C-alpha positions in Angstrom: 0.0 0.0 0.0 1.5 3.2 -1.1 0.0 6.1 0.7 1.2 9.7 0.5 0.1 12.9 2.1 -0.7 16.3 0.7 -1.8 19.4 2.5 -5.5 20.1 2.2 -6.7 22.8 -0.2 -7.5 26.2 1.4 -11.1 26.9 2.1 -12.8 29.0 -0.7 -12.9 32.6 0.3 -10.5 32.2 3.2 -7.4 34.4 3.5 -4.8 35.4 6.0 -4.7 38.9 7.5 -3.0 41.5 5.3 0.3 42.9 6.9 -0.6 45.2 9.7 1.9 48.0 8.8 0.6 48.2 5.3 -3.0 48.3 6.4 -2.3 51.1 8.9 -0.8 53.1 6.2 -3.7 52.4 3.8 -6.4 53.2 6.4 -4.6 56.3 7.5 -4.2 57.3 3.9 -8.0 56.9 3.4 -8.8 59.2 6.2 -6.1 61.7 5.1 -7.4 61.8 1.6 -10.9 62.4 2.9 -9.8 65.4 5.0 -7.4 66.9 2.4 -9.8 66.4 -0.5 -12.5 68.3 1.3 -10.1 71.1 2.1 -8.9 71.4 -1.5 -12.5 72.0 -2.6 -13.2 74.9 -0.3 -14.6 78.2 -1.4 -17.2 78.7 -4.2 -19.6 80.3 -1.7 -21.9 81.8 -4.3 -22.1 78.7 -6.4 -22.6 76.5 -3.2 -25.6 78.6 -2.1 -27.0 78.6 -5.6 -26.8 74.8 -5.7 -28.4 74.7 -2.2 -31.4 76.5 -3.5 -31.6 74.1 -6.4 -31.5 71.1 -4.2 -34.0 72.5 -1.8 -36.4 73.3 -4.7 -35.9 69.8 -6.2 -36.7 68.1 -2.9 -39.9 70.1 -2.6 -40.9 69.3 -6.2 -40.2 65.6 -5.5 -42.4 65.9 -2.3 -39.6 64.6 0.0 -40.3 65.0 3.7 -39.3 68.4 5.1 -36.0 68.4 6.9 -37.7 70.9 9.3 -39.9 68.2 10.6 -36.9 66.2 11.9 -35.3 69.3 13.4 -38.5 70.3 15.1 -38.6 66.9 16.8 -35.1 67.4 18.0 -35.7 70.9 19.2 -38.4 69.8 21.6 -35.7 68.8 24.0 -32.4 70.6 24.6 -30.9 67.3 25.8 -31.9 65.5 22.7 -30.6 68.1 20.3 -27.3 68.2 22.3 -27.1 64.4 21.9 -27.7 64.7 18.2 -24.9 67.3 17.8 -22.6 65.1 19.9 -23.4 62.0 17.8 -22.6 64.0 14.6 -19.3 65.3 16.0 -18.0 62.2 17.7 -19.3 58.9 16.2 -18.5 59.2 12.5 -14.8 58.4 12.4 -14.5 56.3 15.6 -17.3 54.0 14.5 -15.8 53.4 11.1 -12.4 52.9 12.5 -13.7 50.4 15.1 -15.5 48.5 12.3 -12.4 48.2 10.2 -10.3 47.1 13.3 -12.8 44.4 14.2 -13.0 43.1 10.7 -9.2 43.0 10.4 -9.0 41.0 13.6 -12.0 38.7 13.2 -12.9 38.6 9.5 -9.8 39.3 7.4 -11.5 38.6 4.0 -14.4 40.9 4.8 -12.0 43.5 6.0 -10.3 43.7 2.6 -13.7 43.9 0.9 -15.0 46.6 3.2 -11.8 48.6 3.0 -12.0 48.6 -0.8 -15.6 49.6 -0.9 -15.0 52.5 1.5 -12.0 53.6 -0.5 -14.0 53.7 -3.7 -16.9 55.5 -2.2 -14.7 58.1 -0.5 -12.7 58.7 -3.7 -15.8 59.2 -5.7 -17.4 61.4 -3.1 -14.4 63.8 -3.2 -15.1 64.6 -6.8 -18.6 66.1 -6.2 -17.4 69.2 -4.2 -15.3 70.2 -7.2 -18.1 69.8 -9.7 -21.1 70.6 -7.4 -20.2 72.6 -4.3 -23.2 72.6 -2.0 -23.9 74.6 1.1 -25.7 72.7 3.9 -29.3 73.6 4.8 -28.2 75.4 8.0 -26.6 78.1 5.7 -29.7 78.6 3.5 -32.1 81.1 4.9 -35.0 79.7 2.7 -35.0 76.5 4.7 -35.9 78.1 7.9 -33.6 75.7 9.7 -31.2 76.7 12.5 -27.6 75.6 13.1 -28.2 73.4 16.1 -24.5 72.8 16.7 -23.8 76.5 17.0 -26.8 77.2 19.3 -26.7 74.1 21.5 -23.2 72.6 21.0 -20.9 70.9 20.5 -19.9 72.1 17.0 -17.2 70.8 14.8 -17.3 73.8 12.4 -16.2 77.3 12.7 -17.3 80.3 10.6 -17.0 79.3 6.9 -14.6 82.1 6.1 -12.1 81.2 8.8 -12.6 77.4 9.0 -9.6 76.0 7.2 -9.9 72.5 8.6 -13.0 71.4 6.8 -15.0 72.2 3.7 -18.5 73.2 4.7 -19.6 73.4 1.0 -19.2 69.7 0.5 -22.6 68.6 1.7 -23.2 66.2 -1.2 -22.8 63.3 -0.8 -23.1 62.7 2.9 -20.1 60.4 3.8 -21.5 60.5 7.4 -24.4 58.5 6.1 -22.5 56.5 3.4 -19.9 55.2 5.9 -22.5 54.5 8.5 -24.5 52.4 6.0 -21.4 50.5 4.9 -20.6 49.8 8.6 -24.1 48.3 9.0 -24.0 46.3 5.7 -20.5 45.0 6.5 -21.4 43.8 9.9 -24.6 42.2 8.6 -22.7 40.3 5.8 -19.8 39.3 8.1 -21.8 37.9 11.0 -24.5 35.4 11.5 -26.3 36.7 14.6 -30.1 36.6 14.3 -30.1 40.2 15.5 -27.5 41.5 13.1 -30.2 43.6 11.3 -30.1 45.9 14.3 -26.9 47.3 13.0 -29.1 49.3 10.6 -29.9 51.4 13.6 -26.6 53.1 13.1 -27.3 54.6 9.6 -30.9 55.2 10.7 -29.8 57.3 13.7 -27.1 59.0 11.5 -29.7 60.0 8.9 -31.9 61.5 11.5 -28.9 63.3 13.0 -27.5 64.8 9.8 -30.9 66.0 8.7 -32.1 67.2 12.1 -29.0 69.2 12.7 -29.3 70.8 9.3 -25.9 69.6 8.1 -27.4 67.6 5.2 -30.3 67.4 2.9 -32.2 64.1 2.2 -30.7 64.1 -1.3 -27.2 64.0 0.2 -28.0 60.7 1.8 -29.7 59.4 -1.3 -26.7 60.2 -3.5 -24.4 58.5 -0.9 -26.6 55.4 -1.0 -26.5 55.3 -4.7 -22.7 55.6 -4.8 -22.4 52.9 -2.2 -24.7 50.7 -4.2 -22.5 51.0 -7.3 -19.4 50.2 -5.2 -21.0 47.1 -3.7 -22.1 46.0 -7.2 -18.5 46.2 -8.4 -16.8 44.8 -5.3 -18.3 41.6 -4.1 -18.0 40.3 -0.6 -16.2 37.0 0.1 -18.2 33.8 0.2 -19.3 32.6 3.6 -17.0 30.0 5.1 -16.2 28.8 8.6 -13.3 31.3 8.4 -15.1 34.3 7.1 -18.4 34.0 8.9 -17.7 31.8 11.9 -16.3 32.7 15.3 -12.7 33.9 15.0 -10.3 33.0 12.3 -8.5 29.8 11.6 -5.4 28.9 9.6 -5.8 28.2 5.9 -4.0 24.8 6.0 -5.2 22.3 8.6 -2.5 20.7 10.8 -3.8 17.2 10.0 -2.7 16.1 6.5 -5.2 14.5 4.0 -4.3 11.0 2.9 -4.2 10.6 -0.9 -4.1 7.2 -2.6 -4.5 5.2 0.6 -5.8 1.6 0.4 -4.9 1.2 -3.2 
């Protein structure tokens, strides 16, 4: 009997973690490009306000719900509006970063997929402020909305003329919402919990917050959703396997060899 051993074939869709140093640079680059890209597109005040009036009129013509209804609900409670401002100011980046770290540690294949999707959406989103600068509704008098962050705090923006750390005329698309939606989708795809659909609460709360604080229009979130949809159609998630959807990660090659040609 001539038996020989060969290592088993890797599970489909399984993969090892990418090198940590490279990933730190890539993720840091993603956040840096996001910040620098928005700064490069600053200015264009007149055009941004003109586009804001166009977006506002388009929403009313399309009979979309009024952003003012959401803000009115927040303004019933000073505590609630302060919590909304805090959510807007503090959750966006940390939640996305925590999502990527968790995927890197527990679902490497899904991490690579999610990082690619976020990179594509972010790169595409940086083009719009150059071609379609848009002032947020809090800057457009016709909306009747107030700047809740300035009135109730905390605020991440200074006066537009002196704020050199952000581009306040880059309302469309809303990466606040686009990233939040990707976090929810990524966790739903990468996990098997029966309650995983609850992750959709994150983009739902984010949507209420960005609209209620008058930082974004409904259309900003709609455009972000469309861009994310295109990215997801082009970049497919890995197939579910014990490695990609189970608890923790395992090595690609089992320690026990597979017998080939035994009992011949």
